[in-house]
C-alpha positions as CSV (number, residue, x, y, z in Angstrom):
1,X,7.2,26.6,-12.0
2,X,8.6,23.8,-9.8
3,X,7.6,20.3,-10.7
4,X,6.0,18.2,-7.9
5,X,7.8,15.3,-6.3
6,X,6.6,12.0,-7.6
7,X,6.4,9.1,-5.1
8,X,5.5,5.7,-6.6
9,X,4.6,3.2,-3.9
10,X,4.7,-0.6,-4.6
11,X,2.5,-2.3,-2.0
12,X,0.0,-5.1,-1.4
13,X,-3.2,-4.3,0.5
14,X,-2.7,-7.5,2.5
15,X,0.8,-6.4,3.6
16,X,0.7,-5.1,7.2
17,X,3.8,-3.1,6.8
18,X,2.4,-1.5,3.7
19,X,-0.5,0.0,5.6
20,X,1.9,1.2,8.3
21,X,4.2,2.7,5.7
22,X,1.3,4.4,4.0
23,X,0.2,6.1,7.2
24,X,3.8,7.1,8.1
25,X,4.3,8.5,4.6
26,X,1.1,10.6,5.0
27,X,2.3,11.8,8.4
28,X,5.7,12.6,7.1
29,X,4.4,14.6,4.1
30,X,2.0,16.5,6.5
31,X,5.0,17.4,8.7
32,X,7.1,18.5,5.8
33,X,4.2,20.8,4.7
34,X,4.2,22.6,8.0
35,X,7.2,24.7,7.1
36,X,7.2,27.4,4.6
37,X,7.3,26.5,0.9
38,X,5.5,23.1,1.4
39,X,6.6,20.4,-1.0
40,X,4.2,19.5,-3.8
41,X,3.9,15.7,-4.0
42,X,2.1,13.3,-6.2
43,X,1.7,9.8,-4.8
44,X,0.7,6.8,-7.0
45,X,0.2,3.3,-5.7
46,X,1.4,0.3,-7.7
47,X,0.5,-3.4,-7.5
48,X,2.6,-6.1,-5.8
49,X,1.3,-9.5,-4.7
50,X,3.0,-11.0,-1.7
51,X,1.3,-14.3,-2.0
52,X,-0.2,-14.7,-5.6
53,X,-0.9,-18.4,-5.0
54,X,-3.3,-17.7,-2.1
55,X,-6.9,-18.9,-2.8
56,X,-9.7,-16.3,-2.8
57,X,-11.3,-18.2,0.1
58,X,-8.6,-19.4,2.4
59,X,-9.7,-22.0,4.9
60,X,-8.1,-20.7,8.1
61,X,-6.9,-17.6,9.9
62,X,-3.7,-15.6,9.7
63,X,-1.9,-18.0,12.1
64,X,-2.8,-21.0,9.9
65,X,-1.7,-19.2,6.7
66,X,1.7,-18.0,8.0
67,X,2.4,-21.3,9.8
68,X,1.3,-23.5,7.0
69,X,2.5,-21.5,4.0
70,X,5.6,-19.7,5.2
71,X,7.2,-22.5,7.3
72,X,7.0,-20.6,10.5
73,X,6.1,-22.1,13.9
74,X,2.9,-21.0,15.6
75,X,4.9,-19.3,18.3
76,X,7.0,-17.4,15.8
77,X,3.8,-16.3,14.0
78,X,2.2,-15.1,17.3
79,X,5.3,-13.1,18.2
80,X,5.5,-11.5,14.7
81,X,1.8,-10.6,14.7
82,X,2.1,-9.1,18.2
83,X,5.1,-7.0,17.1
84,X,3.4,-5.7,14.0
85,X,0.2,-5.0,15.9
86,X,2.2,-2.9,18.3
87,X,3.9,-1.0,15.5
88,X,0.6,-0.4,13.8
89,X,-1.0,0.9,17.0
90,X,1.9,3.4,17.3
91,X,0.9,4.6,13.8
92,X,-2.7,4.9,14.8
93,X,-3.9,1.7,13.3
94,X,-5.8,-1.0,15.2
95,X,-5.0,-4.3,13.5
96,X,-7.4,-7.2,14.1
97,X,-5.6,-10.4,13.0
98,X,-8.1,-12.4,15.0
99,X,-10.9,-11.5,12.4
100,X,-8.8,-11.0,9.3
101,X,-9.9,-13.0,6.2
102,X,-6.8,-14.0,4.3
103,X,-7.4,-13.9,0.5
104,X,-5.9,-13.4,-2.9
105,X,-5.5,-9.8,-3.7
106,X,-5.3,-9.6,-7.5
107,X,-8.9,-8.4,-7.8
108,X,-8.2,-5.7,-5.2
109,X,-5.3,-4.5,-7.3
110,X,-7.5,-4.4,-10.4
111,X,-10.0,-2.3,-8.5
112,X,-7.2,0.1,-7.5
113,X,-6.3,0.7,-11.2
114,X,-9.9,1.3,-12.0
115,X,-10.2,3.7,-9.0
116,X,-7.0,5.5,-10.2
117,X,-8.7,6.3,-13.6
118,X,-11.7,7.7,-11.6
119,X,-9.4,9.9,-9.4
120,X,-10.2,7.8,-6.3
121,X,-7.1,5.6,-5.9
122,X,-6.0,7.0,-2.6
123,X,-9.5,6.7,-1.1
124,X,-9.8,3.1,-2.5
125,X,-6.4,2.1,-1.1
126,X,-7.3,3.4,2.3
127,X,-10.7,1.7,2.3
128,X,-9.3,-1.7,1.2
129,X,-6.5,-1.7,3.8
130,X,-8.8,-0.6,6.6
131,X,-11.4,-3.2,5.6
132,X,-8.8,-5.9,5.6
133,X,-6.7,-5.2,8.6
134,X,-9.2,-3.5,11.0
135,X,-12.7,-4.7,10.1
136,X,-12.3,-8.3,9.0
137,X,-13.9,-7.6,5.7
138,X,-13.3,-9.9,2.7
139,X,-11.4,-8.1,-0.1
140,X,-10.9,-10.9,-2.6
141,X,-14.4,-11.5,-4.0
142,X,-16.1,-9.3,-6.6
143,X,-19.3,-8.7,-4.6
144,X,-17.3,-7.5,-1.6
145,X,-15.0,-5.3,-3.6
146,X,-18.0,-3.7,-5.4
147,X,-19.5,-2.9,-2.0
148,X,-16.3,-1.3,-0.8
149,X,-15.9,0.6,-4.0
150,X,-19.4,2.1,-3.6
151,X,-18.4,3.4,-0.2
152,X,-15.8,5.7,-1.8
153,X,-18.2,6.9,-4.4
154,X,-17.4,4.6,-7.3
155,X,-20.2,3.3,-9.6
156,X,-21.1,-0.3,-8.6
157,X,-22.0,-1.4,-12.1
158,X,-18.9,0.0,-13.6
159,X,-16.7,-1.6,-10.9
160,X,-18.4,-5.0,-11.4
161,X,-17.9,-4.8,-15.2
162,X,-14.2,-3.8,-14.7
163,X,-13.5,-6.7,-12.3
164,X,-15.5,-9.4,-14.2
165,X,-13.9,-8.5,-17.5
166,X,-10.4,-8.4,-16.0
167,X,-9.9,-5.2,-17.9
168,X,-7.2,-3.9,-15.5
169,X,-5.3,-7.2,-15.1
170,X,-2.7,-6.1,-17.6
171,X,-2.1,-2.9,-15.6
172,X,-1.5,-5.0,-12.5
173,X,1.0,-7.2,-14.4
174,X,2.7,-4.1,-15.8
175,X,3.2,-2.8,-12.2
176,X,4.7,-6.2,-11.2
177,X,7.0,-6.2,-14.2
178,X,8.2,-2.7,-13.3
179,X,8.8,-3.8,-9.7
180,X,10.9,-6.7,-11.1
181,X,12.8,-4.3,-13.3
182,X,13.6,-2.1,-10.3
183,X,14.7,-5.2,-8.3
184,X,11.9,-4.8,-5.8
185,X,11.3,-8.1,-4.0
186,X,9.6,-6.8,-0.8
187,X,7.1,-4.1,0.0
188,X,6.4,-1.4,0.9
189,X,8.9,0.2,-1.5
190,X,8.9,3.8,-2.4
191,X,10.5,5.3,-5.6
192,X,11.0,9.0,-5.4
193,X,11.3,10.9,-8.7
194,X,12.1,7.6,-10.4
195,X,15.6,7.6,-9.0
196,X,15.6,7.3,-5.2
197,X,14.5,4.0,-3.6
198,X,13.3,3.7,0.0
199,X,12.5,0.3,1.4
200,X,10.2,-0.5,4.3
201,X,7.8,1.3,6.6
202,X,10.1,4.1,7.5
203,X,9.1,6.5,10.4
204,X,7.3,9.7,9.5
205,X,10.4,11.8,10.3
206,X,12.3,9.9,7.5
207,X,9.7,10.6,4.9
208,X,9.5,14.3,6.0
209,X,13.3,14.6,5.6
210,X,13.2,13.0,2.2
211,X,10.4,15.2,1.0
212,X,12.2,18.4,2.1
213,X,15.5,17.3,0.6
214,X,14.0,16.3,-2.8
215,X,11.9,19.5,-2.8
216,X,15.0,21.6,-2.3
217,X,16.6,19.7,-5.2
218,X,13.6,20.6,-7.4
219,X,14.0,24.3,-6.4
220,X,17.7,24.2,-7.0
221,X,18.5,24.8,-3.3
222,X,20.5,21.7,-2.6
223,X,21.8,18.6,-4.4
224,X,22.1,16.4,-1.4
225,X,21.0,12.8,-2.0
226,X,18.2,11.9,0.4
227,X,18.3,9.0,2.8
228,X,15.9,7.1,4.9
229,X,18.0,7.5,8.0
């Protein structure tokens, strides 16, 4: 029996390219499955904090954060946000940087580890990213995270206990340590079968090609090393 392809994704729910990369990966895997002998794939998300020093309640908008914390001019920030908004729209995502609430994401990552244990990691990842980038929801406070977790069918009391006890903080740190060991310093970053690394929000076609090539390897059809194009 052919083993499924493993795709480990390092990302931050507050990373605009990570949400685009997630959507493109989903589209690419769907396209790869349209042919006969569809690849079997297991995707797992891992924690990466882009700005771990960010306060939970940041006083300002995304322009303020990037201009003040990243040393960029306001014009540079506007151009960058316009560009990523356009790329997101092409991926079917309607980003709203005008209402986005910048925050620390460590609690969101703890929640994702809890959700993984409950078999709801993918649903929780999607809910958090949509809430942050398209709805202007706060994703850094326990009360807000509990509410979002309930929306994907997780038990509110169990979520609150997990977050307040910091029971999954060690798992977040372990993900970050693994990223460091792999030499990952930017996200999204995709590790296929623990041996192929793909950096950035690649287009769906690239992910489809990678999935087909690696699936052929699993089946002993080919031994061509995949590339992101």
